[in-house]
MIPA-188353 format. One record per residue: residue number from 1; residue in one letter; z, y, x of N, C-alpha, C, O, CB in turn. Coordinates in steps of 0.001 Angstrom, whole numbers, m for minus. Glycine has a CB too. Layout:
<pts>
    nr   rest        nz        ny        nx       caz       cay       cax        cz        cy        cx        oz        oy        ox       cbz       cby       cbx
   NUM      A         Z         Y         X         Z         Y         X         Z         Y         X         Z         Y         X         Z         Y         X
...
</pts>
This chain:
<pts>
    nr   rest        nz        ny        nx       caz       cay       cax        cz        cy        cx        oz        oy        ox       cbz       cby       cbx
     1      M     70755    105258    103690     70432    104612    102429     70378    103095    102658     69959    102635    103720     69078    105148    101856
     2      V     70792    102351    101681     70838    100896    101765     69470    100323    101418     68883    100661    100390     71925    100322    100826
     3      D     68973     99452    102289     67696     98790    102039     67981     97422    101428     68289     96467    102141     66853     98658    103356
     4      A     67875     97336    100103     68223     96116     99371     67366     94928     99801     67866     93807     99902     68072     96345     97873
     5      E     66103     95161    100050     65209     94065    100449     65613     93507    101816     65583     92295    102031     63740     94549    100485
     6      K     65986     94391    102730     66406     93960    104064     67695     93142    103969     67824     92104    104619     66609     95183    104996
     7      I     68643     93608    103160     69905     92898    102984     69657     91527    102362     70250     90533    102783     70873     93719    102108
     8      Q     68783     91475    101365     68472     90197    100718     67817     89236    101713     68157     88053    101743     67547     90416     99499
     9      A     66890     89729    102520     66216     88885    103505     67206     88353    104539     67143     87184    104919     65095     89668    104202
    10      E     68126     89218    104995     69140     88778    105960     70080     87753    105343     70488     86804    106012     69942     89975    106477
    11      G     70428     87938    104071     71284     86985    103367     70623     85627    103246     71257     84597    103475     71638     87510    101988
    12      I     69353     85624    102887     68603     84363    102775     68523     83684    104132     68683     82467    104231     67179     84613    102215
    13      K     68278     84458    105171     68208     83902    106530     69538     83257    106916     69564     82158    107470     67835     85004    107550
    14      L     70641     83947    106620     71962     83403    106922     72205     82093    106187     72687     81126    106778     73046     84412    106559
    15      L     71874     82058    104906     72068     80840    104120     71218     79682    104649     71675     78540    104697     71732     81104    102653
    16      E     70006     79980    105035     69135     78934    105589     69684     78395    106905     69672     77186    107135     67714     79477    105800
    17      E     70168     79292    107774     70761     78860    109043     72016     78027    108804     72231     77019    109476     71095     80077    109921
    18      F     72831     78439    107865     74051     77701    107547     73708     76328    106969     74339     75333    107327     74923     78499    106554
    19      S     72724     76265    106087     72289     74992    105506     71777     74052    106593     72015     72845    106550     71193     75226    104447
    20      E     71076     74618    107561     70559     73800    108669     71708     73202    109479     71650     72037    109872     69645     74643    109588
    21      K     72734     73983    109725     73899     73489    110459     74624     72399    109675     75138     71449    110266     74861     74640    110768
    22      L     74670     72527    108351     75369     71556    107519     74658     70208    107457     75269     69207    107081     75532     72103    106126
    23      K     73394     70166    107814     72650     68899    107780     73281     67854    108692     73161     66657    108432     71191     69126    108187
    24      N     73952     68289    109756     74557     67368    110714     75959     66920    110328     76545     66066    110994     74600     68006    112062
    25      V     76503     67494    109253     77849     67143    108806     77744     65944    107869     77042     66007    106859     78548     68354    108096
    26      P     78434     64855    108193     78328     63672    107334     78963     63921    105962     79963     64627    105831     78995     62463    108010
    27      E     78350     63320    104958     78896     63444    103611     80058     62470    103467     79985     61320    103899     77804     63175    102530
    28      T     81121     62952    102857     82286     62101    102639     82752     62283    101208     82310     63185    100496     83429     62431    103643
    29      G     83644     61415    100812     84233     61552     99489     85200     62712     99473     85509     63290    100515     84938     60263     99067
    30      E     85663     63044     98322     86602     64146     98174     87910     63816     98882     88397     62689     98798     86854     64451     96687
    31      T     88472     64787     99572     89710     64575    100305     90807     65436     99691     90615     66625     99437     89527     64900    101810
    32      H     91949     64822     99461     93091     65553     98939     94206     65466     99960     94494     64390    100486     93544     64997     97557
    33      Y     94828     66586    100238     95960     66608    101151     97211     66887    100331     97367     67968     99763     95768     67677    102281
    34      V     98074     65927    100276     99319     66095     99547    100407     66348    100567    100647     65539    101462     99644     64852     98659
    35      V    101057     67477    100416    102061     67865    101382    103376     68113    100651    103399     68619     99529    101616     69119    102173
    36      D    104441     67753    101298    105749     68047    100748    106051     69507    101067    106511     69830    102162    106853     67085    101323
    37      I    105789     70383    100104    105987     71811    100337    107466     72130    100202    108100     71844     99187    105145     72666     99348
    38      R    107996     72738    101268    109395     73120    101243    109594     74306    102164    108748     74611    103005    110306     71941    101654
    39      N    110688     74949    101997    111016     76109    102804    111542     75616    104155    112592     74977    104216    112063     77024    102082
    40      V    110819     75909    105230    111229     75416    106549    112036     76442    107339    112514     76137    108432    110010     75013    107349
    41      W    112197     77653    106806    112889     78687    107562    114372     78754    107263    115157     79180    108110    112271     80011    107286
    42      R    114762     78345    106085    116180     78351    105733    116378     77300    104639    115418     76908    103975    116659     79786    105255
    43      P    117568     76861    104456    117798     75862    103407    117471     76454    102034    117770     77618    101765    119268     75358    103442
    44      D    116864     75658    101183    116592     76114     99831    117912     76305     99102    118863     75550     99303    115681     75115     99076
    45      G    117955     77297     98277    119172     77560     97531    119053     78854     96766    118002     79496     96766    120374     77602     98456
    46      K    120122     79230     96123    120148     80450     95353    120167     81649     96304    120929     81655     97271    121366     80473     94406
    47      P    119331     82672     96036    119314     83843     96914    120640     84605     96839    121313     84621     95808    118146     84774     96540
    48      V    120987     85224     97946    122222     86000     98022    121840     87472     98123    121011     87846     98951    123110     85556     99242
    49      R    122437     88294     97291    122148     89726     97309    122946     90369     98439    124153     90161     98564    122490     90390     95934
    50      F    122256     91145     99250    122874     91827    100380    123122     93278     99995    122185     94068     99887    121983     91732    101653
    51      E    124369     93618     99793    124721     94983     99393    124373     95966    100514    124642     95706    101687    126231     95078     99038
    52      G    123782     97081    100143    123433     98111    101116    122109     97870    101812    121768     98588    102752    124505     98217    102137
    53      F    121354     96873    101369    120093     96538    102031    119094     97693    101951    118500     98073    102960    119487     95280    101407
    54      R    118910     98250    100751    117926     99328    100595    118273    100544    101452    117389    101170    102038    117828     99742     99127
    55      E    119538    100869    101522    119944    102025    102324    119663    101776    103802    119168    102663    104498    121438    102335    102111
    56      R    119974    100585    104279    119727    100264    105697    118229    100203    105972    117767    100647    107023    120395     98917    106082
    57      L    117470     99651    105023    116023     99582    105189    115440    100991    105258    114563    101272    106075    115377     98782    104034
    58      G    115936    101868    104397    115456    103253    104375    115626    103967    105697    114848    104864    106023    116167    104020    103310
    59      K    116627    103586    106458    116861    104206    107766    115933    103646    108844    115748    104268    109890    118312    104008    108186
    60      L    115349    102472    108591    114515    101816    109596    113028    102138    109474    112313    102148    110477    114704    100339    109507
    61      V    112561    102399    108268    111122    102580    108052    110742    104053    108164    111564    104937    107918    110708    102027    106673
    62      P    109475    104311    108542    109048    105707    108699    109091    106511    107394    109490    107675    107404    107646    105745    109258
    63      R    108684    105902    106266    108656    106620    104991    109314    105773    103913    108969    104606    103728    107203    106979    104589
    64      F    110258    106366    103208    111016    105663    102184    111236    106641    101037    111761    107734    101248    112381    105111    102744
    65      K    110836    106256     99817    110946    107175     98692    111392    106414     97450    110805    105387     97108    109604    107896     98437
    66      D    112405    106900     96784    112909    106314     95535    113242    104835     95679    113032    104051     94753    111889    106496     94428
    67      G    113760    104458     96837    114164    103069     97043    113041    102136     97460    113240    100922     97502    114773    102552     95805
    68      Y    111864    102670     97772    110720    101843     98147    110127    102309     99478    110172    103493     99812    109647    101880     97044
    69      V    109572    101356    100229    108874    101679    101461    107517    102254    101082    106811    101680    100253    108728    100423    102386
    70      V    107148    103373    101676    105844    103999    101421    104950    103661    102604    105285    103939    103756    105968    105570    101219
    71      A    103797    103050    102298    102878    102641    103363    101454    102964    102954    101154    103129    101771    103024    101132    103678
    72      E    100577    103053    103949     99179    103294    103667     98555    102037    103081     98930    100921    103438     98433    103735    104936
    73      K     97619    102226    102194     96904    101108    101596     95780    100710    102534     94974    101553    102928     96355    101471    100183
    74      G     95714     99427    102900     94658     98944    103783     93340     98815    103047     93289     98855    101817     95044     97607    104391
    75      S     92286     98661    103809     90978     98515    103169     90561     97077    103081     89483     96777    102568     89931     99298    103912
</pts>
């Protein structure tokens, strides 16, 4: 059974410890990072359709159904 009071007390303790650590961090103004976002793996351009891709993919993956890869849902 979950002890709500214990969880709340631990949460408050964590926040207090974190606040204590933040006291040593100097206050600064807001910082913005502007980056030139671009595709670094291949030249940007119109995508090219690869004929037979789904069929080849289906042969490589453990489970393939109705043209889609079947995988377990993570938690």
